[in-house]
Wavefront OBJ file of the C-alpha trace (Angstrom):
o trace
v 8.479 62.477 44.719
v 5.192 60.682 44.214
v 3.955 62.844 41.342
v 7.183 62.759 39.290
v 8.417 60.110 36.865
v 11.642 60.126 34.877
v 12.766 58.787 31.537
v 16.462 58.120 30.863
v 16.820 58.648 27.135
v 19.463 56.478 25.431
v 18.371 57.242 21.872
v 20.639 60.231 21.292
v 23.795 58.867 22.886
v 26.930 59.640 20.843
v 28.864 56.946 19.033
v 32.371 56.570 20.468
v 33.488 54.444 17.538
v 34.972 51.046 18.325
v 34.346 51.510 22.053
v 30.564 51.535 21.567
v 30.393 49.109 18.648
v 28.991 46.317 20.830
v 27.437 48.353 23.640
v 25.677 51.698 24.044
v 27.394 54.550 25.847
v 25.023 53.982 28.765
v 26.630 50.660 29.729
v 30.223 51.574 28.843
v 32.700 51.294 31.701
v 33.564 54.614 33.331
v 36.188 55.213 36.048
v 36.690 51.493 36.484
v 33.566 50.563 38.414
v 30.709 52.660 37.018
v 28.889 53.010 33.729
v 27.504 56.234 32.287
v 23.903 55.370 33.063
v 24.813 55.056 36.756
v 25.274 58.831 36.948
v 21.914 59.609 35.365
v 20.133 57.100 37.604
v 21.938 58.238 40.736
v 21.109 61.902 40.108
v 17.441 60.962 39.871
v 17.352 58.710 42.913
v 19.342 61.155 45.039
v 16.720 63.746 44.101
v 13.906 61.549 45.373
v 12.634 60.429 41.952
v 12.073 56.700 42.230
v 9.877 55.847 39.224
v 12.218 55.589 36.248
v 11.802 54.319 32.705
v 14.800 53.715 30.429
v 14.329 54.315 26.705
v 16.615 51.741 25.072
v 17.409 52.272 21.397
v 19.414 49.113 20.681
v 22.010 46.751 22.165
v 19.612 46.015 25.010
v 21.605 42.940 26.074
v 24.352 45.137 27.504
v 21.856 47.312 29.402
v 20.038 44.306 30.843
v 23.324 42.697 31.862
v 24.323 45.799 33.817
v 20.982 46.629 35.409
v 19.740 43.091 35.898
v 16.154 42.629 37.017
v 14.151 45.424 38.543
v 15.316 44.367 41.996
v 19.001 43.611 41.348
v 20.323 47.067 40.493
v 17.932 48.895 42.752
v 19.162 47.449 46.035
v 21.778 50.190 46.153
v 19.954 53.371 45.106
v 16.706 52.157 46.715
v 14.550 53.388 43.890
v 10.956 52.279 43.852
v 10.564 51.253 40.226
v 12.489 51.023 36.986
v 11.579 49.555 33.629
v 13.347 49.101 30.309
v 11.409 50.339 27.280
v 12.153 48.950 23.827
v 10.316 49.851 20.631
v 10.174 46.455 18.922
v 8.772 47.931 15.721
v 11.629 50.421 15.628
v 14.285 47.698 15.988
v 13.182 46.326 12.612
v 12.665 49.807 11.150
v 15.662 51.903 12.278
v 14.360 55.102 10.681
v 11.397 54.962 13.068
v 13.420 53.904 16.107
v 13.107 57.295 17.821
v 12.707 58.181 21.478
v 9.218 59.539 20.767
v 8.075 56.315 19.086
v 9.560 54.378 21.988
v 7.471 56.412 24.430
v 4.358 55.962 22.292
v 4.948 52.191 22.227
v 5.194 52.165 26.039
v 2.930 55.048 26.966
v 1.277 53.075 29.776
v 4.160 54.286 31.952
v 2.975 57.894 31.674
v -0.576 57.011 32.657
v -0.178 54.186 35.173
v 2.063 56.335 37.333
v -0.408 59.209 37.442
v 2.487 61.649 37.118
v 2.164 65.401 37.283
v 5.724 66.094 36.051
v 8.001 64.133 33.748
v 11.795 64.517 33.811
v 13.784 63.382 30.775
v 17.565 62.962 31.001
v 20.317 61.559 28.746
v 23.504 59.826 29.894
v 26.214 61.443 27.749
v 26.584 64.398 30.120
v 28.383 63.567 33.368
v 27.432 66.059 36.057
v 25.660 66.413 39.360
v 22.056 67.611 39.091
v 19.692 68.001 42.038
v 16.315 67.610 40.372
v 14.410 68.666 43.459
v 15.757 72.188 42.874
v 15.262 71.973 39.112
v 11.641 70.933 39.563
v 10.994 73.713 42.027
v 12.264 76.300 39.542
v 10.174 74.724 36.794
v 7.040 74.906 38.920
v 7.709 78.527 39.918
v 8.190 79.515 36.257
v 4.568 78.597 35.472
v 5.757 77.133 32.158
v 4.719 73.750 30.821
v 8.227 72.876 29.604
v 11.715 73.645 30.905
v 15.151 72.792 29.531
v 18.327 72.562 31.624
v 21.440 74.190 30.162
v 25.093 74.542 31.105
v 27.054 77.748 30.589
v 30.574 77.146 29.270
v 33.587 79.205 28.242
v 35.036 76.255 26.315
v 32.458 75.781 23.582
v 35.207 75.978 20.964
v 36.828 72.789 22.284
v 34.045 71.020 24.208
v 30.366 70.197 23.633
v 30.884 70.088 19.859
v 27.632 69.242 17.987
v 25.548 69.813 21.110
v 22.558 72.150 20.967
v 23.086 75.700 22.130
v 20.290 78.012 23.204
v 19.649 81.724 23.336
v 17.921 82.852 26.541
v 16.093 86.158 26.899
v 16.037 88.445 29.944
v 12.962 86.641 31.315
v 14.685 83.261 31.282
v 12.867 81.892 28.237
v 14.455 80.062 25.322
v 14.416 82.161 22.153
v 15.977 79.642 19.788
v 18.246 76.618 19.468
v 21.400 76.286 17.382
v 24.188 73.710 17.085
v 27.621 74.271 18.609
v 30.165 74.008 15.792
v 33.018 75.314 17.942
v 32.965 78.790 16.455
v 32.822 80.644 19.760
v 34.161 80.145 23.275
v 31.089 81.036 25.327
v 27.754 79.320 24.897
v 24.704 77.988 26.693
v 24.705 74.229 26.072
v 21.478 72.261 26.202
v 21.919 69.213 28.434
v 18.969 67.557 26.632
v 17.365 67.448 30.057
v 13.720 68.439 29.964
v 10.929 68.868 32.497
v 7.392 68.579 31.154
v 4.062 69.065 32.816
v 2.740 65.549 32.278
v -0.650 66.545 30.884
v 1.031 68.786 28.330
v 3.457 66.066 27.207
v 0.591 63.591 26.852
v -1.301 66.110 24.741
v 1.707 66.821 22.519
v 2.463 63.113 22.093
v -1.108 62.431 20.995
v -0.659 64.948 18.151
v 2.847 63.988 17.040
v 1.789 61.203 14.616
v -0.152 63.839 12.658
v 2.927 66.107 12.519
v 5.774 63.659 11.858
v 6.386 60.021 12.720
v 10.107 60.793 12.752
v 10.001 63.484 15.451
v 12.370 63.124 18.401
v 12.019 64.634 21.861
v 14.550 67.261 20.835
v 12.398 68.044 17.775
v 9.357 68.411 20.031
v 11.096 70.925 22.283
v 12.324 72.891 19.269
v 8.800 72.801 17.800
v 7.312 74.108 21.047
v 9.825 76.976 21.170
v 9.183 77.932 17.548
v 5.414 77.523 17.332
v 3.670 76.761 20.605
v 4.818 77.962 24.027
v 7.489 79.769 25.981
v 10.037 77.243 27.243
v 11.800 78.066 30.501
v 15.608 77.753 30.679
v 17.158 76.477 33.913
v 20.866 76.997 34.451
v 23.071 74.169 35.680
v 26.218 75.249 37.494
v 29.201 73.162 38.434
v 31.163 70.372 36.800
v 29.837 69.060 33.483
v 31.477 67.072 30.699
v 30.038 65.850 27.414
v 31.338 62.478 26.209
v 30.960 62.788 22.447
v 34.094 61.060 21.155
v 36.740 58.527 22.078
v 39.134 61.401 22.757
v 36.611 62.926 25.191
v 36.392 59.564 26.935
v 40.145 59.398 27.456
v 40.707 63.069 28.264
v 37.885 63.499 30.767
v 38.496 60.148 32.449
v 42.129 61.062 33.059
v 41.081 64.543 34.140
v 39.367 62.914 37.119
v 42.583 61.236 38.244
v 43.267 64.538 39.949
v 41.907 63.800 43.441
v 40.902 67.400 44.062
v 39.065 67.502 40.748
v 37.328 64.214 41.492
v 36.180 65.050 45.014
v 35.264 68.708 44.560
v 33.600 68.496 41.163
v 31.824 65.162 41.040
v 32.125 62.938 44.113
v 30.974 64.931 47.111
v 30.043 63.582 50.532
v 26.396 64.556 50.170
v 25.915 62.988 46.741
v 26.572 59.292 46.159
v 26.785 57.471 42.850
v 25.541 53.902 42.778
v 26.275 50.933 40.566
v 25.721 47.186 40.581
v 27.198 45.364 43.560
v 29.983 42.824 43.038
v 31.325 40.511 45.696
v 35.019 41.115 45.057
v 38.046 41.419 47.245
v 39.759 44.754 47.846
v 42.706 45.579 45.589
v 45.640 43.304 46.429
v 49.167 44.704 46.065
v 52.273 42.547 45.812
v 55.538 43.405 47.532
v 57.004 44.876 44.333
v 53.888 46.702 43.140
v 54.238 50.360 42.166
v 51.030 52.373 41.668
v 50.944 56.119 40.972
v 48.080 58.506 40.205
v 45.601 55.785 39.248
v 42.074 54.533 39.989
v 41.752 50.816 40.701
v 38.482 48.959 41.215
v 37.897 46.097 43.641
v 39.318 42.715 42.744
v 42.472 44.011 41.031
v 45.756 42.231 41.750
v 48.810 44.361 41.191
v 52.335 42.977 41.238
v 53.777 45.200 38.501
v 53.668 48.934 37.775
v 50.579 51.086 37.156
v 50.893 54.793 36.412
v 48.233 57.352 35.443
v 45.718 54.664 34.531
v 42.221 53.400 35.321
v 41.668 49.712 35.987
v 38.248 48.079 36.247
v 37.388 45.088 38.427
v 39.546 41.973 38.568
v 42.377 43.261 36.399
v 45.695 41.485 36.988
v 49.065 43.145 36.383
v 51.822 40.612 36.879
v 55.252 41.359 38.262
v 57.498 42.676 35.507
v 54.517 44.125 33.598
v 53.621 47.813 33.379
v 50.600 49.920 32.460
v 50.629 53.683 31.915
v 48.223 56.262 30.492
v 45.663 53.529 29.817
v 42.157 52.348 30.656
v 41.716 48.613 31.202
v 38.314 46.947 31.480
v 37.180 44.038 33.657
v 38.950 40.670 33.864
v 41.949 41.569 31.728
v 45.406 40.167 32.474
v 48.735 41.776 31.565
v 51.432 39.131 31.837
v 55.046 39.482 32.934
v 57.256 41.369 30.488
v 54.382 43.153 28.718
v 54.149 46.931 28.711
v 50.923 48.822 27.914
v 50.806 52.542 27.156
v 48.149 54.866 25.691
v 45.665 52.031 25.317
v 42.055 51.104 25.937
v 41.838 47.380 26.594
v 38.356 45.904 26.691
v 37.044 43.108 28.917
v 38.483 39.593 29.195
v 41.700 40.304 27.284
v 45.035 38.564 27.769
v 48.225 40.468 27.006
v 50.945 37.827 27.033
v 53.013 37.600 23.840
v 53.556 41.186 22.686
v 56.038 43.100 24.819
v 54.880 46.581 23.741
v 51.175 47.407 23.340
v 51.268 51.117 22.715
v 49.295 53.831 20.993
v 49.679 57.594 21.042
v 48.332 60.159 23.473
v 45.811 61.536 20.984
v 45.300 58.218 19.217
v 45.169 55.386 21.778
v 45.269 51.807 20.606
v 42.079 49.822 21.246
v 42.155 46.094 22.057
v 38.709 44.493 21.529
v 36.914 42.356 24.074
v 38.309 38.864 24.549
v 41.485 39.391 22.491
v 44.699 37.462 23.137
v 47.714 39.596 22.301
l 1 2 3 4 5 6 7 8 9 10 11 12 13 14 15 16 17 18 19 20 21 22 23 24 25 26 27 28 29 30 31 32 33 34 35 36 37 38 39 40 41 42 43 44 45 46 47 48 49 50 51 52 53 54 55 56 57 58 59 60 61 62 63 64 65 66 67 68 69 70 71 72 73 74 75 76 77 78 79 80 81 82 83 84 85 86 87 88 89 90 91 92 93 94 95 96 97 98 99 100 101 102 103 104 105 106 107 108 109 110 111 112 113 114 115 116 117 118 119 120 121 122 123 124 125 126 127 128 129 130 131 132 133 134 135 136 137 138 139 140 141 142 143 144 145 146 147 148 149 150 151 152 153 154 155 156 157 158 159 160 161 162 163 164 165 166 167 168 169 170 171 172 173 174 175 176 177 178 179 180 181 182 183 184 185 186 187 188 189 190 191 192 193 194 195 196 197 198 199 200 201 202 203 204 205 206 207 208 209 210 211 212 213 214 215 216 217 218 219 220 221 222 223 224 225 226 227 228 229 230 231 232 233 234 235 236 237 238 239 240 241 242 243 244 245 246 247 248 249 250 251 252 253 254 255 256 257 258 259 260 261 262 263 264 265 266 267 268 269 270 271 272 273 274 275 276 277 278 279 280 281 282 283 284 285 286 287 288 289 290 291 292 293 294 295 296 297 298 299 300 301 302 303 304 305 306 307 308 309 310 311 312 313 314 315 316 317 318 319 320 321 322 323 324 325 326 327 328 329 330 331 332 333 334 335 336 337 338 339 340 341 342 343 344 345 346 347 348 349 350 351 352 353 354 355 356 357 358 359 360 361 362 363 364 365 366 367 368 369 370 371 372
C-alpha cells in the first residue's frame, strides 16, 4: 500500500514486572521463537503495509538487538522500510517521553512518505488483523479517525485496565471508559487507530498548545469528546491482552493446545515472521520424553519435557526434567535437576539445585545469566 504508513507504538506497553525489567514487552520472548513485536509487524506486512516506524520508549538496545539493521529483520517479511524512532529529549525527561512527543521529534516520517493514511498499532495485543480490510472500512466510513475494538464476554477476567468504548447504532464511538473487571461483556479498544494523514498532521501541529503531555490515546479521546465522530471497527477472532506475568504464562500455555494454536492464531494464509537463526532442528536423545510442548530450533533434549515452552538452543540433559515452565534461549538444565512452574531467562545454568519450583499462579523467575 503505497499511500499507507504504520507506526508500532511501544510507549504504552504493560510492565510484566521482573520479566520486562531489562527489556520492553516488544522484544520479550514469546512461544519460544518469536517476540511480541513480531506479531504487530507481521500483521502489517501481511496486509501490504511496508513502510513502518517503531516508536521506542526506552530499552532500545533490546529492540535493536532483535530487529538488527533495516535489512536484517526485513529479509523475512519483505517489508520495504522500517525505522526506529527514539525521543532523545524524552529519555532524559521521562515525564515528556510520550508517543506524541516521539512522533513530533521524528515527524519527517509522516511527510517524507507522502502518506494518505496512518495506521498505529501496539504490541501487547496478540491477534490476527488484516489491515487491508480495516482500511477499506475506514475509507468507506468517511471519518478522519477510526479505532479498532474487540468484543469480549470475559472482560471481568481479561483486558483489565484496557480502554472500553461505547458504540452507537451508526458505528461511532460515544465515549471511552476503563475496564475494571466489573462486567463480563465489553468492547475493548485495541489501541489500534487509523488516521487520515492530513488530519493527524493538523492535530499534531496543535498539540503543543493543548498539552505537552498528551498521548495518542489522549488525542483520540479528545477528538471523540470535542472534535469529530470517530468510527469504531470491530475485530473478530482470537485476541489476548498481555498485561501481567500471569497473562504471559496463562495465554502462552493456552496455545499449547494444537487446535487452539492453528485455528486461532497460526493459519495457513497468515504467516508470522521473526529474525532468522542458523540453528539445527531439535535433537532428541534415545531416552528423551516430550509431551504437549513447543520447542524451538537448536534445542537438545535428553531428559523429560512436559507442558512447557523452550526457546532456541535450550539443553535438557538426561535425568533432568522440565514441566509447566517457559525457558529462554541458551539455558541448560543439568542432570538431576527438576524445573516446575518456572520462567527461566536467557543464558542460565541449572546445575546444583535439584528442585527449581514455583507455584501455578506464582511461578518462580530465574534472571538472565544466573547459575543455580
